[in-house]
N, C-alpha and C positions, 0 to 999 in steps of 0.2 A: 658579521656576526648570523646573517642569514646565509652567506654562502658556508657559514663553518655548521650549519642546521641547526641554531641555535632559538627558532623563532618558530616554534610548531604550528602558530596559529595566530592569524590577524581578522579584525573583522569590523565593520562600522556599521552600527546600528542609526533608525530612524530619528535616536534622538540627537545624531549627530558625536558620539561618543565613542572614538574609536579605540577597541578592545586591543590589546597587544601580549602576548605569551612568549615570556623569556625564560627557557630554560637553561638556567647556571649550570657551571659545572661543580659550583660550591655555592650554598647558601647565603658564605660567610666571605665569597668573592670580593678584592678590596675594590675591584674595578664597576661596581655599581649603580656606586651615585652616576657616577659618569656616564654609563651606558644609559641609564634612563634620562640624564641630561639630554644627550643626542637626540634619541629618539623622539622626546615632547618636541623639541627642536625641530626637526625633520618632520613627525608627523603632522604637527598641530599648523605646519603651512599649508598641509594641502586639501582642495576643494572637500566642502562639507562637514569637516573634523569642528565639532565645539570646543572637544576636551576628548585628552589621553587618558586611559589608565592599563595601567601595566599590570597583569599577573603574573607573580616569580615564581619559578618551579624550581625542580632539580632534575638533570638528567639520570636515568638511569646509569648501573656501572658500564653495561656495553655499548650505551649512546656517548659516557664519557669519552672512552676509548677509540669510538672514530671522529668524536671531534677534536680529540686531541692530535690523532694522526692528522687528521687533515689541517688542523692547524701547522704543525708541524712543519708539512711537507709544503703550506703555503710558502711561511717563511724561508726554506730551504730554497725556494725557487723565485724568489725576490728579494736576495737580499742586499744591504749596502752596497754603495759603487766602492767596487773594488777588483784587485786584481786577481782575488781566489775563487776559482771556476764553485759556483755552486753543487757541483758532482764531487768535490771534494770533503772527502771527511775530517772534519775538524775536530782534534783532541785538546781541552785546555788542561794542564797539567798543575794543579793548585795542591796549597796546604796550607794557606794562612800563615805560617811561618816560618822562619827559616831553618836550615840547619837539619832539615829531617830527608834528606835527599834527593828534591823535585826535578834538580838538574841531571840526576844520576839517570834515575826513572827514566826521564824525556828522553836522553840521549843513546841510553842501550836497548829502550821501547823503540825508538826510529830507527836505531840499527839493526833489529834481529826483524822488525818486518822490513825496513829494506834487504836486507839479505835472502827473502822470503821471492823478491822478485819485484818490490813495488817501489813507487816512485815516493819519498818521503821529503817534506818539507817541514823543517827545523825552525822556528820562530823565539829566537830569545829574547824574549817581552822583558827580562828583568834588565832593565837600562843602569842600573846602578851594578848592581852586582853581577855581569854577564862573564857567566863562565862556558858556556858551552863549545865556541871554538876551539879552545884548551880539549876539552874534555871529549868531544867527536872527531878528532883530529884533522880539523881543516885549516886551512893560515890563506895569510894575501887578505890585500885590500877589498870592497865590494868597487867593482867597477861598471859603468854604465853604458847604455847599449841606445844609439838611435831608431827610433821604432815610428809608424806610419802615426802614431799620436803623440811623440812626442820623445824625450831623455828616459830612459828606465833604467833602473839599477837592475843588475843579475843578481842571482844569490852564488855565492860560492859552491862548488858543489865536491861530491864525494863519489865513489862508484864504488859499494857495497855489495859482495855477491854478486847475484843476478838484476840489483836494483842500484840505486843511488840517494844523497839526501842531499838536497839543497837547502842550504843554511844561510839566516842573517840574524846576523847581530851587531850590537853597539861596538862588541869587540874587535869587527870589521875596519873600524872609523876610527878608532884612536890611534896613538903612534906607540903608545905601549900599553903593555898587559896591564900598568901597577896606575895606571891614570885612571882619576878620581872622578866621576862627574858629579856636580854639586846644582844639577836641575829641580824648580819645583814640577808641581803637578799635571800642570796645563802643558808646558813644554815636554814632559815626558807621555803625555799621551798623545802631542803632535808628534813624537818621534817613530812610536808604535805605529800613528794613523800614514806617516808615512813609509813603514816596512809593507805595508799592506795596499796602500793606494799606488807608491810608486815604483815596486821592486816588480817584477814581471817574473814570475813564480812558475807561470806554465802549467801544464800538467802537472799533474798531483794526485796521489792516490789517498794520501793523510798529509793534514798539517798536523803538527805537532807542536805547541806552546807551553812553552817552560813561563810561566805564571811567574812575576814579581810575589815577594811578600807581601801578608797585608790584603786589605778589601777596598782600597781608595780609586785614585783616578786611572790608572792604566788597567784595573780591572772591570770599572765600569765601561770605561770607553770602549775593548775589545769585545762583552757584551752586547752593543750596542752594534757594534760593525761587525760582528761574525752573530751574527743572533742564530742562525744554524750549528753552531757548537754542541758540543759535549762537554761536560768536566770529569777528571778522574780527580779524585781525592787521595793524597798522602798524607800518610800520618804513620807515625814511628808506636811503638808498643805502650806507650808513656801514656797516663790520662793527661798530664798539659798539655801533649801534643795532640792527643784525640778534641779536646773542647776547642783549643784553637783553629784545626783543620772542620769542625763543625761550623764555625763561623763563614770559611770560605765556599762551604755548600751549600749555606743560608743565603749568601750573596749572590750564590749563580743562578739559587731558584727565586731571589726575590728579581731577578732578571731574566726569569725565563727560559734559563738554561736547564736541560738534562744533566741529570746527574746518574753518567753511568758505570760509576761501580767505586770500591776504597782499595786501595793499595798500601797494605803495610809492608814498611820499609825498615831496614835493621832489625827485623824479625829474632833472629836468633842467633847465636854463634856457632857454626857447624864447623866442627872439628874434622882433621882428617881420617877419621877412623869413624865418623858419622855420629858422634853423641853432640845433643843441642842444647844448648845453655843461654837465657834467653835474659840477658844482662839486663836488657833494659824493661822485663816485663814480661806481660804476656796478655793477649786478647783486648789491645786496645781497638787493631784495625775492625776485628769483628764486632767491638762494640760502637763502633763507628756504625760500621756497616748496619747493625741492627738498626738501630735508632735512626739512619736517613731511608732505611728501608730500600736499599740498595744490595747487588753481590759486592762480597770481598772476594773482588779479583785474583790476590795473592798476596804470599808474604814473601817477601826478599830476604835474606836471611844474610847476616855481616860476614863478608866475604873481603878479605885482604885485596884478591883482584880487582875491585871495582874500585877503590883507590887508586891502586897501581896502574890499571888502565887509565882511569881519568887523566890521569897526569902525564903520560905520553900521548894519548890522544888513541887509544886502544880499545874501545869499550868491549867490555868483557862478555858482554852478551853473543861476541862473536868467538868466546873460546869453549873452557869448560868448564866445571864447579857450581856445585848447589847456586850461586845465584844467577848462575848463567842459564843454568833451567829453567831457573823459576821465573825466568823474567821470558825467553822465550815462548815459556806455558803460556805467559797473560799474553804475547805477541800476539799466541795465536788466537787466543779469544778475542782479539780486536780482530782479527782478521777474519774470523769466522762470524762476525754480526753476532756475538751474544752480550746483549744489550738487556736493561733491568724492564720492568714490569713499568709502563706509561704510568707516572707519576702523577695522582688525582692530589696531591697538595695544594694544588695553585689555580690560581684562576687562568682559565685558556690562553695559547701564549700569541702574546701581540695583540691582544682584543682591544687596543688604545687604538692600533693601527686599521685598525680593519672596520671599514665604509659602511655605515649603517643605512640599508637599503629596504624598505618596506614596502609591500605592495599590497594593498588594502582591496586589491580586485578580486586575489584570488577567496 
């Protein structure tokens, strides 16, 4: 917290009372009690200290932005031990429920970004409901390779345009696509951990993660393993999907992940002559984005090309049509680093992992 600039003032009086001023990002910080406990425990051991008094204050808006930026930079530079480079931009595609098109959004964004010349990893974290291999047109079992630090799994790859996609999915490890996996939470989490630690991902510009439905073990595990990640929330226009998607966003923020924006999928059906019919209603994506105070990145229309392309492994983003146009526009937003304003709604990222270091001589 000292490195983050959250300890603006310390002093030690002649009476032995150490005064420590802590500037929080929000006075309602859920880690306030833990911060106090850590500081008192450390400072109370210093010579000449008889008592520790903590003065709480709140950072100004500009100071909050600086602290949050430093915290995110620190987390990104010191991620847990896995094969994903800190320089890789990690984006989790989540919704909280099934049936809204998370997988098709993930696959088509990956294809659109790779088509611009980037190397894009795709992690199919939906262990039970894997579908990425068929949709992205990549086949074959995962193979291992001997490296200096032991055997590593090689992702299956496909060249797209000037770039390539690297794909890891449970679908590459089962004998038949229809095989059902009946695993409990801890085993699921361990499988995803293997996909991060034992796969030689190599150089990647982006890693897109197709998240499973819900807010359980896999989601929480990935948030801890990839603290540098950000989330894109996918919803349909319906109120039911919007409310469940809000839970996925809440899970992300409770795990200190930034929400990069919202994508409304199956937004409306567009006829060949350009007429638009909002079959599932309208406004759900914008309402969710407004509630979360993040941008609505785009509204992908209902297009038969999306389903047809997914069935034969030809992402619609590589073709023509209204859905392709919108997917490529969203992909371009990500490539050009259009991200939301820094979220001040939660306490500073990973404060629990920041060492308490107080210099009373200053």
